[in-house]
N, C-alpha and C positions, 0 to 999 in steps of 0.2 A: 486812584483810591479803589481798594479792593471792594467788589460789589458784595452786600449782605444778602444771602439768600434766605435768612431765617424768617420765621413768621410767629407772630404773638397770638396767643389765644387768653382770653380773660375768663374768670371762673364761670362755669356754666356753659361756656360755648363748645359746640361739637366740633372736633377735628374730623370725624367722619361718622356716618349713620348706618346702622345695620341695614342691609339689603341693597345699598346702593353700590354702583361700580367701584371697583376699588383701583383708583388712578395713581395714588401716591402712598408710599410708606413715610413714617416720620421718626426722625432721630431726636429725641428729646435732650436738649441741652441744659434747660433749667425748668424748674417748676414740677408739677405733679398731675397726672391724669388718672381717671378710672375707666376700666373697660366693662361694659355692660351688655345685656341683651335681654330681649323680651321672652319670657317663658310664661305661657299660658295667660298673655295679656299684662303680666306684671314684669317690672323691671328687675333683673338679678345682676348683682355686681360680681364680676368675675375675677377682677384683679385691680391693683393700684400700682402704677409705675412711675418713676421718678428720672431724674437726670442720668443719662448714660444708657437709658433703655431704647429699644426699637419698637414700635407698635404699627399695626396695620400692614405688615408684610406680606402675609399669606395671599390676601387678595390681589396683591401686585404680581407676585411671583406666578400664581396660576390663573390670574385674570378672572377670577370667580367674584360674586357680589359678597360684600363685607358680612362677615358671619358675626359682628357685634359692632356696638357704637362705642366711641371714644369720647370723653367729656373732660375738659379741663377743670381741675379741682382749685387751681390758684393760678395765678399769671404764669403762663407757661410759653417757653420759647421752643420752637422746633425747627429742624432742617427738613423740609419735604424732599422726597426724591421719587420721580416717576419712574414707571418701568423701563422707559427709554433710557433715562440715566443710569439705573441700575444695570442694564444690559451693557451700557458703554464701560461701567466700571469694571464688570466681570471679564469684558473682552480686553480691555486697555490698562487695567491697573490690578493684576492679580494679587500683589500683596494687599492692597486695600480690600479686594474681594474676600481673601482668606480672612482678614479682620472681622468683616462683616458677618461671615458664616460662623466664625468663632462666638461672635457676640449673640448670634441667634441661637447657636446650639447651647450656649451658657444660659439664655433664656429658657430654653426647653429643659435643660438639666434642672434648673431651680424648680420649675413646674413639676417635673418629674420627683424631685425630692419632696416636695409638699404632698404630691398626691399618691404616691405608691408606698405600700409597706411590703417590702419584699419584692423579688423578681417574679412577674406574672405575665404570661403571654396570652391569657384569656381576657384581656382588658383592651377594648376598642380604642381607648385614648392612648395606650402604648403604641399600638400599631400605627395610629394617626401620626404620632410624634416621629416613629420610625421612617414612616413613608416620607414626611416633611424633611427630615434630615437628609435622606438620599436625594431628594430633589435639589436640596441646597448644595450639596457636595457636587452634584452634577453640573449645576450652574456655575460653578467655579471654572469647570473644565472648558464648557462652551454652553453659554446660556440660551442658545437658540436651537441647539442640536435635538433631534427626535430620538435617535438610537443613541443609547448612553452605554460608554465603555468604562469601567473604573477599575483599577487595579484591586485585586481580591483582598490582599494583605492590609494594604493602605486603607481600604474602605472599612474592614473590620476594626481596624485600630481606631478610626475616626468615630465609629459607631459606639465602640466601648466607651469612648471619652464622652461623647455627647449624651448617652443615655445612662452612663454611670455604671456600667456592666463589666464584668469579667470578660476575658478572651472567651473562656468556655461558654458562658451565657451568650455572648455574641454568636457563637458557632451555632447554638440552637436557634437563634433568631434568623441568621443566614439559611440555615437548613430549611426552615419554614417557609422562607420567602421563595427558596428555589423549589420546594415542594408544591407551592401555590400556583407557580407559574408567573408570579410577579416579576421575578427576577430569574436570569438564566446564567448559565456559566460558559466561559469561553477561554481560549488561550491564543496568544499571538504566535508568530513563527518561531519565537524562542521559548515557547512553551511556558511563557509568564500567564498565570490564570487571571482571568477579568471576571467581573460580575457586570451583567449586562440587563438593561431594561429599557422600555419605551416611555419617554417622558408623559406622553399624552395619557397612556394607561395608568401611570403612577398617579397623575395629577386626577384623574377620573375616579380612582379608587380612593383617594383621600377625600374628594367631595361626596363620595358614596358614604364613607364612615361619618362624616360630619353631618350629612343631611339626615341618614336614616337611623343613627344611633345618637348623635348629638342633639337632635330635635325631639328625641324620645317617640318618634313615630314607630309603628309596628310594620315591619316590612311586609309580613304576611297579609296586611290589609292592602297593600299596594299591588300585589301580584295578581295577574289574571289567573283564574283557576287552571289546573293542569290540562283538562280536557279540552277547554276553550283555547288554551295556548297552542296545544297540539294541533287542533284543527286549523287554526290561523297560519301556523308554520306550514302545514301541507298546502293550505290554499296559496300562499304566497309563493311557495316553491313550484306549484302547477303553473302559476301565473308566469313566473320567469321562464319555465321550461317551454311553454306554448307561446308567449309573446315576446321573450328575450328581457324585458324589463317590466317591472311591476306597473310603472306609470303608463305603459302602452297597452296594458290589459283593458279589456272591456270592463265596465264597471256597473252595467245594467244587464240583468239576467231574469229569466224565468226562475222562480223559486226552486222549480222542480229539476230545472237545467243546472242551477248551481249545485244542488244536493248531489246530482249525477256527476259533475265535474269533480267535486271533493272526494266522493266515494270511488272514483277511478284510481285514486291511490289506495292500494290494499292495506297500507299500514295504518290508515285511519280506522280506529276500533276494530282492528284485526281479528280479536277473539270472539266477534259476534257473527251472525248471519247477515246475509245482505240486506235484508228487510230491516233488521234491527239496527244496522250501521247507518243506513238512511235516516231512520227514525232519530237516532242520537245525534247525528249530523244537524238535523232540522232543529233539535233542542238547542244546539250550540249557536245555530244562526239566530234563535231568539236571544241568547245571551250577548251576541254582537249587536243585536238591536237595542237591547238595554243599555249598553256601553257607548251608543251613539254612532256606531261605524256601520249599520246597515239600516236601510229605510225602505218601506214598501208594503205590499199586500201579504197577508197570511197565508192565503190559499196558494196550493202549489202551482197553479195556472197563473198566479198573479206576478207582476213585475217587481223585482227588488233592485235597488241600487246599493252599492257597497264602496265606501270610501278606502280604497285600497292604499293610497298614498299614505293616508292618516294611520291606517292599520299597520302599515309596513313600519311606520315611525314608532308606533307604541309597542310593537313586538321587538324592535331594536333595543328599546329602552329596557324592556322586560328582559331580554337575553343579558344585557348588561348588568341588571340586577341580580339575575341568577347566578351568572358568572362571578360577580363580586361576592355574594353569599357563598358561594362554593369556596372561594379563595379565603374568605374570612374564617370560614369553618376550619380549614386546613391551618391557617396561622393560629387559631386560638384554641386548637384541640388539645 
């Protein structure tokens, strides 16, 4: 007897909840579900999906938390598929994998038709869909590969079909992806052109768009101010130069010694006199104290401790945000 892998959900039951880890995607074989998310504490319905649809796929593909909840509207039967099963399909059953990608692209195409009026590259949703499609097309070739190489012409055709664009419009899209650095160009030994990218970078950029634009957060409110950011960069570089790794650096200093240490880098506030540079650096140490990375006495002879590992992680996040913003500005210009 053939085993039944389907699962039944009754009206009001959750297939998955916003924020939880994405372990499964769902093929809906009968019934109907709604997709919703919390916005300012209120539930907002995003879509209704019926038989023949896929839902919950992005969290499984990029291993991110669920961006929305899915609730059964009536008695609904689904076939769940874990990321492991999806990987196995992509590796061992390319025909089925292509069918899954086509179904997902159709879903995106329908969303595209509903949401856009005319072709526009200054819409973050458009670029999120484009990045999503690229990761799906890459997964067909090798779902576990980090460095992705896809035939240029074939990829442009697939993008045109999935996004509902002309070849000329897709050329604009690819040119911007190349200019942003998200995608690069290469050729094999027979001079066949390829489009290349790093899967982790593409997934991180997708998450950036979803987090900072999809949640209506103001990215500027999340950035460390430029002066503070530059002082942090110089401090961490000095620690690496003198100690090899940030985590090996001393984390306790006299305040005056820490200021001297940072001011040894002449690029810090380079347009000011030596005394003014030290004063400005001390002000930025006050900012780091407000951010929770520096603790201790205010006096110059007092001891201060600095969370270098935590600061390094925060600066890495800031660098990613700044790079992603630069890339988005190139894409949407």
